[in-house]
C-alpha positions as CSV (number, residue, x, y, z in Angstrom):
1,X,-52.9,103.4,-91.9
2,X,-54.0,100.5,-94.9
3,X,-53.0,103.0,-97.4
4,X,-49.2,103.4,-96.0
5,X,-49.2,99.3,-95.4
6,X,-50.0,98.8,-99.3
7,X,-47.7,101.3,-100.4
8,X,-44.7,99.2,-98.4
9,X,-45.8,96.0,-99.3
10,X,-45.7,97.8,-103.6
11,X,-42.6,98.9,-102.2
12,X,-40.8,96.1,-101.2
13,X,-41.9,94.5,-104.6
14,X,-40.4,97.1,-106.3
15,X,-37.2,97.0,-104.6
16,X,-36.9,92.5,-104.6
17,X,-36.4,92.8,-101.3
18,X,-38.0,91.0,-98.6
19,X,-38.3,94.4,-96.2
20,X,-39.6,94.1,-92.7
21,X,-41.6,95.9,-90.0
22,X,-40.3,96.0,-86.8
23,X,-41.8,96.0,-83.6
24,X,-40.7,97.2,-80.5
25,X,-42.5,95.4,-77.2
26,X,-42.9,98.0,-73.6
27,X,-40.5,95.0,-72.2
28,X,-37.6,95.9,-74.7
29,X,-38.5,92.3,-77.0
30,X,-38.3,93.4,-80.7
31,X,-40.1,91.4,-83.3
32,X,-39.3,91.4,-87.2
33,X,-42.5,90.7,-89.0
34,X,-44.9,92.2,-91.3
35,X,-47.7,94.0,-90.2
36,X,-51.0,93.4,-92.1
37,X,-53.8,95.4,-89.6
38,X,-54.4,97.5,-86.5
39,X,-57.1,97.8,-85.2
40,X,-58.3,99.6,-81.7
41,X,-57.2,97.0,-79.5
42,X,-54.3,94.2,-81.8
43,X,-51.9,94.8,-84.2
44,X,-51.6,92.0,-86.6
45,X,-48.9,90.8,-88.5
46,X,-47.2,87.6,-90.3
47,X,-43.5,86.0,-89.5
48,X,-41.6,86.3,-92.7
49,X,-40.2,82.6,-91.7
50,X,-43.6,81.5,-92.7
51,X,-46.1,83.6,-94.0
52,X,-48.5,81.0,-92.9
53,X,-48.5,81.9,-88.8
54,X,-50.2,84.7,-87.6
55,X,-49.7,87.0,-84.8
56,X,-51.8,89.0,-82.6
57,X,-50.6,91.7,-80.6
58,X,-52.3,93.5,-78.2
59,X,-51.8,97.4,-78.6
60,X,-51.0,98.1,-74.9
61,X,-48.0,95.6,-75.3
62,X,-46.4,97.5,-78.4
63,X,-44.5,101.0,-78.1
64,X,-42.8,101.5,-81.7
65,X,-43.2,100.1,-84.9
66,X,-40.7,100.9,-87.7
67,X,-42.0,100.3,-90.9
68,X,-39.9,98.7,-93.7
69,X,-39.5,102.2,-95.1
70,X,-38.2,103.7,-92.1
71,X,-41.2,105.2,-91.2
72,X,-41.6,104.8,-87.1
73,X,-44.5,105.2,-84.9
74,X,-44.8,105.4,-81.2
75,X,-48.1,103.7,-79.4
76,X,-49.3,106.0,-76.4
77,X,-49.1,104.1,-73.2
78,X,-53.0,101.8,-73.1
79,X,-54.8,101.6,-70.5
80,X,-54.4,98.1,-68.1
81,X,-56.3,95.5,-68.1
82,X,-55.9,95.2,-63.9
83,X,-57.8,98.2,-63.7
84,X,-60.8,96.5,-63.3
85,X,-59.5,94.2,-61.6
86,X,-62.4,93.2,-58.9
87,X,-60.4,94.1,-55.5
88,X,-61.2,91.6,-52.5
89,X,-61.7,93.6,-49.5
90,X,-58.7,93.6,-46.9
91,X,-59.1,93.9,-42.9
92,X,-55.8,92.8,-41.8
93,X,-51.9,92.7,-43.0
94,X,-50.5,89.6,-44.6
95,X,-46.9,88.3,-45.3
96,X,-46.1,85.1,-47.5
97,X,-46.8,81.9,-46.2
98,X,-49.9,83.4,-44.7
99,X,-53.8,81.4,-45.1
100,X,-55.7,84.7,-47.0
101,X,-60.0,83.6,-46.4
102,X,-61.5,87.1,-46.6
103,X,-64.2,88.3,-49.2
104,X,-64.7,84.9,-50.2
105,X,-61.2,84.2,-52.0
106,X,-58.8,81.6,-50.4
107,X,-55.5,80.6,-51.0
108,X,-52.0,81.1,-49.8
109,X,-50.5,84.0,-49.4
110,X,-46.9,84.2,-51.6
111,X,-46.2,87.8,-51.7
112,X,-46.6,91.0,-50.7
113,X,-46.5,95.4,-51.2
114,X,-47.8,98.3,-49.7
115,X,-46.7,96.8,-45.6
116,X,-49.2,93.8,-46.3
117,X,-52.2,95.2,-47.4
118,X,-51.7,93.3,-51.1
119,X,-50.3,91.0,-52.5
120,X,-51.0,87.5,-54.3
121,X,-52.3,84.9,-53.6
122,X,-51.9,81.0,-55.4
123,X,-54.7,78.7,-54.8
124,X,-54.8,75.3,-52.1
125,X,-56.3,73.6,-55.7
126,X,-53.9,72.4,-58.5
127,X,-55.1,70.4,-61.6
128,X,-53.0,68.8,-64.3
129,X,-53.7,69.6,-67.5
130,X,-52.3,71.1,-70.9
131,X,-51.7,74.6,-71.3
132,X,-54.2,74.5,-74.9
133,X,-55.7,71.8,-77.4
134,X,-53.0,72.3,-80.4
135,X,-55.5,70.6,-83.0
136,X,-56.6,73.9,-83.1
137,X,-53.9,75.6,-82.3
138,X,-50.7,74.4,-84.3
139,X,-48.6,77.5,-85.8
140,X,-50.4,80.1,-83.5
141,X,-48.9,82.2,-81.7
142,X,-52.0,84.0,-79.4
143,X,-49.4,87.2,-78.2
144,X,-49.4,86.5,-74.0
145,X,-46.7,88.2,-74.1
146,X,-46.7,89.8,-70.9
147,X,-44.7,88.2,-68.0
148,X,-45.9,90.3,-64.4
149,X,-49.2,90.3,-64.6
150,X,-51.1,87.1,-66.3
151,X,-55.0,89.1,-65.6
152,X,-53.3,90.5,-69.1
153,X,-52.9,87.2,-70.3
154,X,-56.1,86.0,-69.5
155,X,-57.2,89.1,-71.5
156,X,-56.0,88.3,-74.2
157,X,-57.3,85.1,-73.8
158,X,-60.6,85.7,-73.4
159,X,-60.3,88.6,-77.1
160,X,-59.2,85.0,-79.1
161,X,-62.6,83.5,-77.5
162,X,-64.4,87.1,-78.7
163,X,-62.9,86.9,-81.8
164,X,-63.0,83.6,-83.6
165,X,-64.6,79.9,-82.4
166,X,-62.0,78.9,-79.8
167,X,-63.4,79.1,-76.4
168,X,-62.3,78.4,-73.2
169,X,-62.4,74.0,-73.7
170,X,-59.3,74.8,-76.0
171,X,-57.7,76.2,-73.0
172,X,-57.5,72.9,-70.4
173,X,-55.6,75.3,-68.0
174,X,-57.1,77.9,-68.3
175,X,-60.5,76.9,-68.5
176,X,-60.0,74.8,-64.7
177,X,-58.5,78.3,-63.7
178,X,-61.8,80.3,-64.6
179,X,-63.3,77.8,-62.6
180,X,-62.0,79.1,-60.2
181,X,-64.5,82.0,-59.9
182,X,-64.0,85.5,-60.2
183,X,-61.1,86.8,-60.1
184,X,-58.5,83.7,-60.3
185,X,-55.8,83.6,-63.8
186,X,-53.4,81.6,-64.9
187,X,-50.3,83.6,-63.2
188,X,-47.5,84.4,-65.2
189,X,-44.1,83.6,-65.0
190,X,-42.6,86.5,-63.0
191,X,-46.0,84.9,-60.5
192,X,-45.0,82.2,-60.1
193,X,-41.4,82.9,-58.8
194,X,-42.7,83.9,-55.7
195,X,-43.5,80.8,-55.1
196,X,-40.4,80.3,-55.5
197,X,-39.6,82.3,-52.9
198,X,-41.8,81.6,-50.4
199,X,-39.9,78.1,-50.7
200,X,-36.5,79.3,-50.4
201,X,-35.9,78.0,-53.5
202,X,-32.1,78.5,-55.6
203,X,-33.2,81.2,-57.8
204,X,-29.7,80.8,-60.1
205,X,-30.7,78.0,-61.9
206,X,-27.8,74.9,-59.7
207,X,-30.9,73.5,-58.2
208,X,-29.8,69.8,-56.5
209,X,-32.3,66.9,-56.0
210,X,-31.5,67.5,-52.0
211,X,-33.3,71.2,-52.9
212,X,-36.2,69.7,-55.2
213,X,-36.6,67.2,-52.1
214,X,-36.7,69.9,-50.0
215,X,-39.1,72.5,-52.1
216,X,-41.4,70.0,-52.4
217,X,-42.2,68.8,-49.0
218,X,-41.4,72.8,-48.4
219,X,-44.4,72.8,-50.4
220,X,-46.1,69.1,-49.1
221,X,-46.4,71.0,-46.0
222,X,-47.2,74.6,-46.6
223,X,-50.5,73.2,-48.9
224,X,-52.0,70.3,-46.1
225,X,-51.5,73.1,-43.2
226,X,-54.4,74.7,-44.7
227,X,-56.0,72.2,-46.3
228,X,-54.7,72.3,-49.7
229,X,-53.4,70.1,-52.3
230,X,-49.7,69.4,-52.5
231,X,-50.0,67.5,-55.9
232,X,-48.3,64.6,-57.2
233,X,-44.8,64.3,-58.4
234,X,-44.3,67.2,-60.3
235,X,-46.0,69.7,-58.2
236,X,-43.2,72.7,-59.1
237,X,-43.3,72.4,-62.3
238,X,-46.5,74.1,-62.9
239,X,-47.6,76.4,-66.4
240,X,-47.3,79.9,-66.4
241,X,-49.3,82.3,-68.9
242,X,-46.5,83.6,-70.3
243,X,-46.2,82.7,-74.0
244,X,-42.5,81.1,-75.1
245,X,-43.6,80.3,-78.7
246,X,-46.3,78.8,-81.4
247,X,-45.4,75.3,-79.4
248,X,-44.3,76.1,-76.0
249,X,-45.2,78.4,-73.1
250,X,-43.6,79.3,-69.8
251,X,-43.1,76.2,-67.6
252,X,-41.6,77.6,-63.8
253,X,-40.2,75.1,-61.1
254,X,-36.5,75.0,-59.1
255,X,-36.3,71.6,-61.4
256,X,-37.2,71.0,-64.0
257,X,-37.1,66.9,-65.4
258,X,-35.5,67.9,-68.8
259,X,-33.6,70.1,-67.4
260,X,-32.3,70.0,-64.0
261,X,-30.2,73.5,-64.9
262,X,-33.1,75.5,-65.1
263,X,-35.8,77.3,-63.1
264,X,-38.0,78.2,-65.5
265,X,-38.1,76.7,-69.5
266,X,-40.3,75.9,-72.1
267,X,-42.8,73.3,-72.6
268,X,-45.1,71.7,-76.0
269,X,-48.8,73.7,-75.3
270,X,-50.4,70.1,-75.7
271,X,-48.0,68.4,-72.6
272,X,-49.8,68.2,-69.8
273,X,-48.7,69.4,-66.1
274,X,-49.4,71.0,-62.4
275,X,-51.4,74.0,-63.4
276,X,-52.7,76.7,-59.7
277,X,-54.8,79.8,-60.5
278,X,-53.5,82.8,-58.7
279,X,-55.7,85.7,-56.9
280,X,-54.7,89.5,-56.3
281,X,-56.0,91.4,-53.0
């Protein structure tokens, strides 16, 4: 593989063109870049428009790479990071809106599968924190691209911490989710949409102030009914772990203060907003 990468670099220099490698992700997104190294767990590359920006992508997220010389490499299906998830014991079926309080895990159920025997729980607690401290993370995209399972995004953060000088303190919102206990994590963007459905929020993006206030009240009533923290004015502007770019992560809400016609928008990682954790069951 290293010999091939050296060959591609030499070939690009010979022809005097900025040849590109194209990474096709399993979610159908394409990334045009220059692959520099492939390890057992990651694909490392640099962006052509800004070589100072380093991109690290989990092999599990990569479907194929088409190199500058036309050669294509397919990647086998990787084992899901959720396979070793600490599932709590469940003794009954649940519906969205129910309180889950079993095996040391407590929160409000926001979605269910398998006739209520499995699903997702949202924490009753919340905090207002930054997604990341950008003083150490400028021009760095972490590869947190999973929209459906935030546990996989959490895995990416733990890999960065294990392989660099970064610590959980560099990711305040993630660190708060970790502090909730084993199995809790920051939700991916689509996982948060389950919460909006529970609040009966219109997902078309055409939200009125009346709907915004109605959703806030439903959130307040739901959280307080179980002794939870409803949060303040921006309680429904919640961080997701899904990355948008080097400087912004997806934030979901039925009305973004800056973009009132959206249910999901980008927000600077250093900005502070509400964070809640989720737990599978």
